[in-house]
C-alpha positions, -999 to +999 in steps of 0.1 A: -566-910+682-540-937+685-504-927+694-483-921+663-513-914+640-505-877+638-469-886+627-483-910+600-507-882+588-478-858+586-457-882+566-486-889+543-491-852+538-454-846+531-455-874+505-485-860+488-470-825+488-437-838+473-456-856+445-476-825+438-445-803+436-428-828+413-459-828+391-459-790+389-423-790+381-430-813+351-456-789+336-444-772+304-434-736+307-456-710+290-425-696+274-421-728+254-433-734+219-470-744+222-464-772+196-483-788+168-517-784+186-516-747+179-538-736+150-534-698+150-523-669+172-535-633+175-511-608+192-527-576+204-496-555+212-488-521+226-461-501+206-426-499+218-407-472+238-416-437+226-408-402+235-433-386+259-465-370+246-476-334+253-499-344+281-470-362+298-450-329+298-478-303+305-455-274+292-433-278+323-459-261+345-457-288+372-420-293+375-392-270+386-364-287+367-365-291+329-375-324+314-346-343+298-341-342+260-352-371+239-336-383+206-369-381+187-400-359+185-429-363+209-447-396+205-422-411+181-407-446+186-371-442+198-341-462+183-339-481+215-377-488+213-371-501+177-344-525+189-366-538+218-394-545+194-370-565+171-360-585+202-396-593+210-402-603+173-373-628+176-388-642+207-421-647+190-403-666+162-389-689+188-421-693+207-442-700+175-415-720+156-438-750+151-467-728+138-445-707+115-420-733+104-382-730+103-383-713+069-412-691+058-426-692+023-424-655+016-449-658-012-474-672+013-461-665+048-495-668+065-487-636+085-509-606+087-500-573+104-522-543+110-512-511+129-529-479+139-518-451+116-494-432+138-456-434+135-450-453+168-475-481+160-465-485+123-428-484+132-433-509+161-451-533+138-423-530+112-396-536+138-414-566+153-419-582+119-383-576+110-374-596+141-401-622+136-397-628+098-365-611+086-365-633+054-398-619+042-410-583+035-444-588+053-464-556+048-479-536+077-515-527+068-527-494+080-554-468+071-542-436+054-530-408+075-557-388+091-584-415+089-595-430+122-594-467+125-622-482+146-601-512+155-576-490+174-592-456+179-623-452+201-627-417+189-642-432+157-674-438+177-676-404+194-710-395+177-725-427+192-715-421+228-742-410+253-723-384+274-749-384+302-746-421+306-708-421+305-706-394+331-731-411+353-712-444+351-680-427+363-697-407+390-716-438+401-683-456+408-673-427+430-705-424+450-713-392+431-684-375+448-655-370+423-637-348+449-632-379+471-613-396+442-579-385+454-583-397+490-570-432+483-539-419+465-529-389+486-496-405+497-486-413+461-497-378+449-476-362+477-446-383+468-450-373+431-454-336+441-421-337+459-404-353+429-418-326+406-409-298+431-373-311+435-380-317+472-361-341+495-385-334+523-421-321+525-409-286+537-392-280+504-394-243+494-390-250+456-424-250+441-435-254+405-459-229+390-488-254+393-494-280+420-511-313+415-537-310+442-548-276+431-566-292+402-602-299+410-617-333+402-646-330+376-667-355+358-695-339+338-709-339+302-694-314+278-719-319+250-741-347+238-713-371+230-683-362+252-675-355+289-649-335+309-629-359+331-603-341+352-584-351+383-550-348+399-549-386+394-549-380+356-519-357+360-502-382+382-508-410+357-493-390+329-461-380+349-457-416+361-458-427+324-431-401+316-408-415+343-415-451+331-405-441+295-373-425+309-364-457+327-371-482+299-354-460+274-322-466+293-316-430+305-291-427+333-307-430+367-297-394+374-322-384+346-350-407+357-372-383+376-342-360+379-325-387+400-354-387+424-372-419+412-358-453+420-372-486+404-392-493+436-406-458+436-414-461+399-434-493+406-454-474+433-461-446+409-471-470+382-498-484+405-513-449+406-510-447+368-528-481+362-554-474+389-564-443+370-565-460+336-583-490+350-610-466+363-612-448+330-610-477+306-624-506+326-656-488+335-681-511+317-697-485+294-663-472+283-647-506+279-675-514+254-666-482+235-629-491+234-630-529+231-661-539+212-647-535+176-615-552+185-632-581+202-656-586+174-628-587+148-608-612+170-639-634+172-642-635+134-605-641+129-606-671+152-636-686+134-619-681+101-587-698+113-609-726+127-624-732+092-659-722+102-682-703+080-676-668+093-680-634+078-647-618+068-628-598+093-611-577+067-577-591+078-558-620+063-576-650+049-586-685+058-549-697+056-535-669+078-521-683+110-503-654+127-520-621+133-503-590+147-525-561+157-503-532+168-520-505+189-518-488+222-521-494+260-557-482+257-564-511+234-550-537+258-567-522+288-600-516+270-601-552+256-591-567+290-618-546+307-644-559+283-634-595+288-624-590+325-588-602+321-563-593+348-526-601+353-496-597+375-460-592+364-428-597+385-416-562+388-445-538+385-481-531+396-512-551+387-525-549+351-497-525+339-492-524+301-456-518+295-443-508+261-442-539+238-465-559+260-493-579+245-524-601+249-519-634+232-549-654+220-540-689+209-564-711+190-555-747+197-567-783+198-570-796+234-556-830+243-591-840+253-623-830+235-630-825+199-636-787+198-609-761+193-603-739+223-590-704+230-561-698+254-554-662+266-519-652+279-502-620+287-467-613+274-443-587+288-407-580+292-397-568+326-388-531+330-351-542+335-351-563+304-365-534+284-341-509+299-311-532+291-323-542+257-312-578+264-319-608+242-348-630+252-346-668+255-344-697+279-316-679+299-335-646+300-372-654+295-399-627+295-432-632+314-458-652+295-486-657+320-519-675+315-551-654+318-583-667+332-613-657+310-643-653+333-674-668+319-654-690+296-624-707+312-631-739+331-625-738+369-600-767+365-580-750+338-575-715+324-571-732+290-605-749+287-623-721+269-639-736+238-643-715+207-681-718+210-681-705+245-656-677+236-679-666+208-709-665+232-689-645+257-677-619+232-712-614+218-726-611+253-703-582+262-698-562+231-720-533+221-729-534+184-731-496+184-693-496+187-685-522+160-677-512+125-675-539+097-687-516+070-653-512+053-641-547+057-620-560+028-609-525+019-600-509+052-563-518+051-556-520+014-531-493+018-500-507+034-464-499+042-436-523+032 
């Protein structure tokens, strides 16, 4: 090699690197309005901040100090959660300004909203719409109380589940040794046990009536169509969710885990939480139970928005351009498990579904190519943004991250997933046994204003 050739190569590399960085810096931000190329958007969202559920309290048997009081009943959207959802709605109005227009025609707003029929989902949808379209009284469509909606509630399909197969699928992922399940999370479980026992050190003498690791791990059929799935990890996931809700509700840090859970410790516990629910909901057989009906309806909505001859989805019409489907974290995790979508956020563990977070599916016209394509993104506020209830915008943007769709996205671009390929993917992964179109057109005729 001639003298000085290494120096020339280094200079050439630096020039190429600078050019690449300048090109990356010129790319549009995902937080910006997608523009006139957008044809429709489907938002599959989790509800906002709620009070804890019974399973996240467990009658106080596992904690020595009492849980803090909440301003609303168990499972109900809090006033703070309502305000956060309105903030998210205002952000969506900014993001989709070109699609929606500066002023909506309230007689024909081209918006459709459906929510599961529990208070926190209905109220979250209402709050989000009030932020998104305050000038219009867009109804929230929901089934009557007490009627299970297959779009959001996997229990609709309980009679179609093969319990032996489901139990075998879970046990198979654990080498047929459920008792080994806790081994990879013993450190997190010990940390959580100290928090619940009020310990500063492992030799704490204050003990709750029940201890996490005393619960045996079981995975077995409990009838033809259901299984018993029990583990200390399930308890840990529920308590971590309780601490998360305390934090994003804005409770004083002295009340978040009784003052024993810092934001960093919360992130660590949320990794345990999400690992448990990834195991439960992303196991292929169960993800088909949870996600098939939702994925099938999404596919029909996209085809309708594209002007293709598709059977009705029971939601909106051929002119609807904005769809809001307000459900639960199980819907986001089950759908992402079905389509193998994964994400990272700046201040929490992988694949975590924070309150108000959502999967965005955008139907758009690519700059190259004649066929419409589907772009998948994940939206979430940070835990700090949610806790503070701060406004979202260019100075304080949420995370809007692109999702690669395995089996559909092109290796060169996460965007290059044509509608035809997306359709083939969906119909290759769903299980028709867990899809219900029988009540389309009438399933959401009852709505709340």
